[in-house]
C-alpha positions in Angstrom: 101.7 114.6 76.5 103.8 112.5 74.2 105.0 109.2 75.6 108.6 108.1 75.5 109.3 106.4 72.2 111.2 103.1 72.5 112.9 103.6 69.1 114.3 107.0 70.2 116.2 105.5 73.2 117.4 102.3 71.5 120.4 104.4 70.3 121.8 103.9 73.8 121.8 100.1 73.5 125.4 98.7 73.7 126.7 102.2 74.5 128.6 103.1 77.7 126.7 105.9 79.5 126.9 107.9 82.7 123.6 107.9 84.6 122.4 110.7 86.9 119.2 110.8 89.0 118.4 113.9 90.9 115.4 115.4 92.6 113.5 118.5 91.7 115.0 120.7 94.4 118.5 119.5 93.5 118.8 118.3 97.1 119.9 114.7 97.7 121.5 113.2 94.6 122.9 109.7 94.2 126.4 109.5 92.7 126.4 109.0 89.0 127.2 105.6 87.7 128.8 104.4 84.5 127.1 101.4 82.9 126.6 99.9 79.4 122.9 99.6 78.4 122.3 96.0 77.3 118.7 96.5 76.1 115.8 98.9 76.3 112.2 97.7 76.5 108.8 98.6 77.9 107.7 97.1 81.2 104.9 94.5 81.0 102.1 97.0 81.9 103.6 99.7 79.5 103.8 102.4 82.2 107.7 102.6 82.2 110.6 102.1 79.9 113.4 99.9 81.2 117.1 100.4 80.6 118.7 97.0 81.3 122.3 96.8 82.4 122.3 93.0 82.3 119.5 90.4 82.3 118.3 91.3 85.7 119.1 94.9 86.7 117.4 97.9 85.1 116.5 101.5 85.5 112.7 102.2 85.0 111.6 105.6 83.8 107.9 106.5 83.7 106.6 106.8 80.1 104.8 110.1 80.9 108.0 111.9 81.7 108.9 115.0 79.9 111.8 114.3 77.5 114.9 116.3 76.4 117.3 114.7 74.0 120.2 115.1 71.7 122.6 112.6 70.0 124.8 112.4 73.1 122.4 112.9 76.0 118.8 111.9 77.0 116.9 113.1 80.0 113.4 112.6 81.4 111.6 114.6 84.1 108.9 112.8 86.0 106.5 115.4 87.3 104.8 113.1 89.8 108.0 112.1 91.6 110.1 115.3 90.8 113.0 113.1 89.6 115.1 113.8 86.6 116.8 110.8 84.9 119.8 111.6 82.7 121.8 109.4 80.4 125.1 110.8 78.8 127.1 108.8 76.4 130.6 108.3 77.8 133.5 109.2 75.5 135.8 106.2 75.1 139.4 107.0 73.9 
C-alpha cells in the first residue's frame, strides 16, 4: 500500500478548507469545520501526517490510509478505524 506523500498534500498549505470526518457506516459525524492549513508535516514517529491549523492544533491522519485526491479535494480512508478524513478547498469570492 502506498503511503501518503507529504508533497502531495502541501498544496493545501495556506488554503482555507472545509474538513469533514465521518465513520464507515455514515453514522455519527462531527460537524464540518472551516480552517486554514498553516503547515503539513509528518509526526515524529512517521505513522501519521499532521495538518496544522496553528502552532499547536492539528488533525492527524494515518499514513497507511487509502487516498483519493483531486486539485480541489483530498480524502483518506483509514481501514483500521473506519474513518474517512476529507479536505475540500473553500471558494473565496
